[in-house]
N, C-alpha and C positions, 0 to 999 in steps of 0.2 A: 364580491370578496372583498373586504376593509383591511382586514391585518391576515397576517403571514408571521410564521417561527422560524427561526432557522437552530438547528444544531447539530453538533460534530460528534464521532462515539465512536468508540474502539481506540485500535491503534492510530494515534498520530501520524503527520505525513505531510512532507511541504506540499503547496499547491493547497491546501484549509483553507488558509486566510484569505488568499485572492479568489476564492469558489465563493466565501462569506462576502468578500467585498461586492463582487459583479451582481450577486441575487440583490444585496441591500440596494443598491443603486439603480439595478435595474426596477426595483419594486419601488422605490419611491418616484419612479417616473412615470407607474401607474398606478401614482397615486395614494399607495397603500402605506400601514404603518408596518413597520418590522421589529421584530420582536429577538432577541436572541437568549436562545436556552444555556446556562452556562453548565458545565462537567455532563452532557450528554446526557441520554436518561435519566442519568440520577439527578440531574435539573431539571428535568423534566417531573418528575417525581416528587418534586418538592417546591414546586413552580416558582422557580430559581428562575425567573427573567430577566432581563435589561432590555431597554430601545435603544434599537443602532438606527443609526443615519450617517449620514455622509463625514460627519466626523467624529462618529465612533469606528469607523472603517477606514478612517485615513491613515495614511503610515505605514499598513501591514502588510502589503502584499510581498513585501522582501522576506517576509519574516516567516519561518519555519513554522512548524508546530500549528496549533489551534489557538489563539487570541480565546475563546470563548470555553478550552480548556475539554478533558475528556478524561470520560471516568463509568469506571465498570456501576451497574445494578442490576443486583439478583433482584431484589423486589420486581422488577419489571419484566421479569422472563413468565411468570406465572401470570393464568386471565385475571385473577383480583388487581394486581399489579397494573395491567395495561387497562381494564376500564376503569380506576382510576390515575390513570395518566389521561384517556378523554376526559374526565371530569375536570383536572387542570388547567384544559386545553380548550373548552365549553367555557369556566369561567373567566377567563381571562381576555373572551372573544376571539382567539385564535379561529381562525378558518379556511388555512391549509399551511400545511409543516413540508419544509424539506429539510431531510435527513443525511448526511454528507458522513459514510462512514463504509467499511466493509461487511461480509455474508452477515453477521451476527445484528450487526444496526440492519442491512436492509432487511433481515426477515423481523426487526421491532418492527420497519415501516409497513412491512407487509402486514403484521398483526393490526397496526395503527387502519389500516386504509380497510381490512375486512370490519371491524366498529365503526365505518362511518367517516373516519379523517381523511378529507382529500392531502394526501401525502405524493411527495415528488421524491427519489433516492436519488443519490448520484455517489457512484463507486471510487471510494477512496481507499486502495490497497496494495503495500509496496511489492507483496506475492505478485501481482497480476495476475488474478488468478478466477478474476470473476468475470460471467458467463456476460455475453452481448455487450463487450466493451472493449475494443484493441489494446485498448491503456485504461489503467486507472490511475487517477492521481497520487502522485507521488514516486511512482515506479522509476520515472526516466531520471530524478534526483538522486532516488535513493542510490539508482545504477553508478552515476557520475562522483557519488561521494565511494561506492568503493570501490571504483576505475583507480581513482585520485590513490587510495591507500594503498593498493594492491600495486600501483607505478610505484610507487617512494621505499617498499618491502622488496620491490624489487630490484632496485639497485642497490641498497644493504646486501640481499640475497647474492648478488655477483663479484658485491667485494668480499667476501666471504665465505664466498664458494658453499652456500647453506639451499638447502630447501627448507622453502617453510608452508605449512597447514594452513590456509587465513578460512575460520568460521564466517558466512555470512546466516543472516538470516534465510528463514522458510522449511515450518513446520513438517507442513508438507505440501510446499511447491520449491521447484529446484529453478525456479523462472531467473533471480538474481545469481545464482550462482554459474547457473549454463552460458547464461549471456555476458556477466562478466570477465567467464573465462575465454570464450570467445573473442572478448574486447582487447582482451590483456596480453592474448598469448600465451595464456596458461599451460601446464603441461594435462593437469587432472580438475574435469569438475566432478564431484560427488555428490549425487543426486536423490531423495528419497523416490522417485519415479523409478531408477533402475540400478537391478542390484551391481557389484561389483566384488571383484575379486584383491585381495591386499597382497596377495602371493602373487599375482600377476603386474600389478602396478610396482612391486620391489623388484622383479626382473628388470619389468620396463626401467625404473629410473637406473637400478646398477648398470645396467648396460649402457645407458646415456653415460655415466658418470666415467665408466671404463672407455667412455667416444671422448673424453674430453670434456664434456657439457658440466658447466662446472657451477649451475643451481637449477631448481626446477620452483614451480608453484602449484598447487595442490588447493584448489579452491572447493571447498566444503560448504553444502547446505545444513544447516543446525539437523533437520531433522531425518536426515542420513546418516548420523554418528554421532560419537563426540570428540573434540580435535586432540582432548590430549590425548586421550584412549588410544587413537587411531596412530597418532606422533610415538606412541610408546611402544606400540607392535611394530613399528616399521622401521624404523632411527637405525638400527643395527642393522638393517638388510638391501639398502641403496647406497651407500656408499657415502652418500652429502649428509653431514651436521643439521641436525634435525630441530625447526621453531617453528609454533603456536603463534597467531593471531587469532584472537577476538575481536571481531568490529563490533560487535554489540550493536547498543540503540546509537552508536555513532552516524548508522547508517540513516534514520528516520529524520535529524536535523540539517540544519543547513539554510541558508536562501535555497529557495526555489530553483530552477533550470526556467530558461525561457518556455519549453514544453509546456510545464508545470502550469505555469503562471497563467499563460495562453490557454492550454487545455482547463484550468479550474475556471478561466473567467466564461470559455463560451460555456460550460455544464454549468456556473451558475444562473447564468443567465437566460439559458432554456430554461431550467426549472422554473422562473417565476411566472415566464410565458406561457408554459403548459395548465399553470395554476390556474392565470386569470383565464384562459381560454377555456377552464371548466374539466381538463385530462388532469388525469389522478390515478394514485396504485400502479407511477409506471417508474421507472430507471433510466438515465437520460446516461447515454455513452457513445463511444467514439467506435465508427465503420464506417473505413474508407474513408477517414479526415472529414466523413460528416458525423451531425449530433443525431442522434435517433433516439425516441422511448420506444423500451419496451416494458413490456407487462411485470409488476416482481412477481408474480406466480409464477412466467415462465424464468425470472431468473433465479429466484431459491429453486427451482427444478429442475435447473439446467445443470448441466456438466461443469464441471471445473475444467478453467482454460486449459486446454492440452496443450504441452510443452515441445511435441513432436518435431515439431519445425525446429525451433533451436538445437533441442537434440540432436538432429541430424545433421547438423551444419556442423556444431561441435564435434560428432563424430568422422566427419567427412575432414573435418582439418587436423585429425590426430589429437583431440581433447579427450 
């Protein structure tokens, strides 16, 4: 193996740059050339690659997002496009590929693996719903962003005796909402995995209001409902004045936490080592603080990470 390439795909998250930096530095230690595809699979389809060295990855670890950028690529989703990607990799002399991204990106990695490209995937998804890894890149930083915002909103909620619905990301996963609710002491976490009764919530919040508790925080995963619609339906039944804050893409950005910088560095290093040793078609992940490799076939077929433990904790704590 003489030359490898790296691409970041899907939704951006903090920690991608630290991962790329680690992979590049490790590859150079193994006397490998390194290329970086810009804008994910879209760049792969256009052979839009740049050489990566110690200078090009210098000073990026503290930055959120991905300096290689990311974009959607409808062309790559069909077999014809995937074969074109293989042709581009071959033409550039790429002997191995590291793909950093979420569920869709790892599906793409598996497709390339089946077409004979040595591939290693690295999980990056703030929903933390990828099987065979305890944590994906970006989760810890996103949670810290959310918790900082909720703490700030809690201050103004208590000052004005208001209730807030705070909408966080999570179309199919309530991980961010449930963990943030536990960590901030929110009154409710509304998540896609669990049905909820707004009338019960109203009764409980109104009872709290009558007892003299002068504020409330509800954290809503975007997949569980629309924040403004829920707020409109309960605002006259809970006693509190109601406000809505949608955190949106604020959650994705910002300097990565120590955890994400270290996790990215460990995953990037191990991904290169696996390619050098001849192991391919796998995803590297974190298990009990150890870096493990799992076949991409198993990752794609595996069930989404269940949130049962976090949800039980939230229930016990009265959330």
